[in-house]
N, C-alpha and C positions, 0 to 999 in steps of 0.2 A: 684429804680426797688421793688417788693415787691411782696408775694406769697401769694398762698389761707390762708383764713382766719381761725384762731385760736378760737373756743369756748370753755370758762370757764362758767362750771355750776356752780350756788351759791350754790346751798340746799347739796352740798358734798363734800363743802370746810369750814373747820374753821381748824386754826393751834395753837400751839403753841409760842408763841416770843422766840426769840433768837436773842440779841441785838449785838450780833458780826456780823448777816448777814440780820436778817429780821426788818422791820418797832419794833419800840417800841412798845408794847403792855401792858397790864393793867397786873399787877402782881396778880391781885386776879381773874384771868381767871382760868374758868374750866379745868383741867388736861387735855391735849388731850387722846384720846384712841388709842387702838393699830394702827402703821399703816400697810395696806394689798398692796401688793406687784402686780404689773401689768407688763404684759409683756412687751417688745420692743415693739416699734412707727415703721413703715416703716420713713426711713430717708427723708427727704423734709416734715414732716409733723410733727408738735408739737405736743405732749400729754395732753391729757386730765389730770385731775385731777388722781391721784392715790390711794388718802386717804379720809378715812373721817376721822374726826378729831373730831367729838364729837358732842354738841351742837351749833345752829346756836346764837352766842353774844347775850344777850337783847337789844330789840330796833326793833323787828319785823321781821321776816323773809319774806325774798321776795318770791312773788309768783313763783308759780312752773314755773319752766324750765328759769327762768330770770337769765340773764347773761351777758356777755361782750366779744365779740370779736373785732380780731384787725389781721391785716396781718404783717406775720413776714418778713423782709427783704431777697429778695433774697441773698442766699451764704449763710446765715448765717444756721446752720448744728444743726436742732432739736433734741434732746434724752430725754431718760426719768429724772423726777425731779432727782437729787440725793439727796436729805433730803425731809423730812415731810412736811417741810416747805415751801417748792416750789412748785408750782401749773402747771408751766411752765417752761423749761431754755432752752438755745442755746449755740453751741460753735460757735464763731466769728471767723475766719481766716483771717488773716494780715499779712505783712511782720514782726512786729514785734514779733508776736508767738500768740497765740489764745487768745481771746477774750470770756469776758462769760456774758450770758445772763441770768437773775432770773426771773422771776415774782411772786409776793409773794400775798396771799388775806386771810384773818382773818376775813371773817364776816363783816355783817354791823355795821359800825362806827368803826373797829378795826383796830391796828394796828398804832394810836397816829395821831397827828395832823401833816400837812403838813409841817409847817415851823421847829418845833421839827424833822420830821426826814430830813429835805434839811439840819439841823445843823448837824444831827449824820451823815449824808454820807461825809457832808466836813470834818467834825473831822476825818475821815477815814483814809484820807491824810494828809502828812504834807505838806505845801503848802504857796505859798507867793501868793495865790490867793485870792482874798476877796467873800464871799459868794454872788453869786446872782443867780438869776432864772425869769422864762420868765411862762407867762401863756396864753391861750387859750382856747375857746371852741370847742368842736369838736362832732358833731351829740350830743348833749344835755350831755354832759360830759366835767367837767373843770381838766383841764391838767395845771399840775405848775412843769416844770421841770430844773434841773441845770446841770450843769457841774463842775468838777475841775481837775486842772492835776497836779502832784506831784509824790509824795513816798507815797506809798500802806502800809501803815502799818501794821505790823502782828494780827491778830485777835488772839483777848483775850478769846476765844469762841471754838476754833477748827474750824472754818467752812470757812477761809480764809487762806490766806499765814501766813506761820509760819515765814518767812524773810521779813524783810523791800525790797519793790518790786519798785526802783529809777522808773523813767521816765513811770507811768503810770497814765491814766485817768478813770475818774469815770462818768458816765452818770446816772444820777435818776431821776425818774418821780413818782408824786402820779397822780392818776387819780380819780377823784370824782362824782361819780352820783350814779343813783338808786342802792341800794344793796352794794354800795362800803363802803371804797377806796380801789385800786388797786395799789401795788406798784412796780414799775419796773427798775431793776437798773442795769446795767453793767459796767464790768469793764474790764481790760486788759492794755496791755501795750499801752503807748499813740501813736507810729506809727501804731499799728492796729485799735483802738478806735476813736482817731482822723480823721480820713478820712470817718467814718461810721455815726460822728454826722447827715448829713441828712438823713439818713438812719432812725435815730432811730427816729427823729420830724416825719418821714414820718408815721412810726409806732403808735406812737402816736395819730397824724390826725387820721388814721383809725378805731382808738376804738368807737364801736356803741354796740348799745343790741341784744343778743344772745340771741334767744330761745334756 
């Protein structure tokens, strides 16, 4: 089950990198502008971008109004982004405790390559699982996603857990298309996140151009 569409407008989005949470970015990228705060959004509606983070990275700005839309799964609780690197986020309730959805965007071509991000996400857990990924096309976008189960390691950048979190699961995806890529990341207790695997994939299959 999925609920109403979420638009992300590209022209207002561009962020700096934090290797502890978000995708890898070019170390020479322009420093971000000061973040502006947005009012809280109604429950059940994922907020749009809350900050303007400087210029669109080189490579060409998207056409005016271009963006990405997707459907957030029913039961996931949207909330304002907790950091300037996130363009959207939601809490995922479940029997193991809450999980977290974070969506990142760094401008056209920003955020690093697909394989580099998959490897970095995989390395955030202590696990015996090999790195495996799957890909599909959705409404003109190329989606590559992976999952890994194990112990979520403490973050070195102050944006993740301060202590190791056993029995965790991470779902990550890179969505490539006009104006992209976009990065979707879910983390949380395995008992909560494992049952949400199909909902996560359904959300990715709903991606589409958004004016």
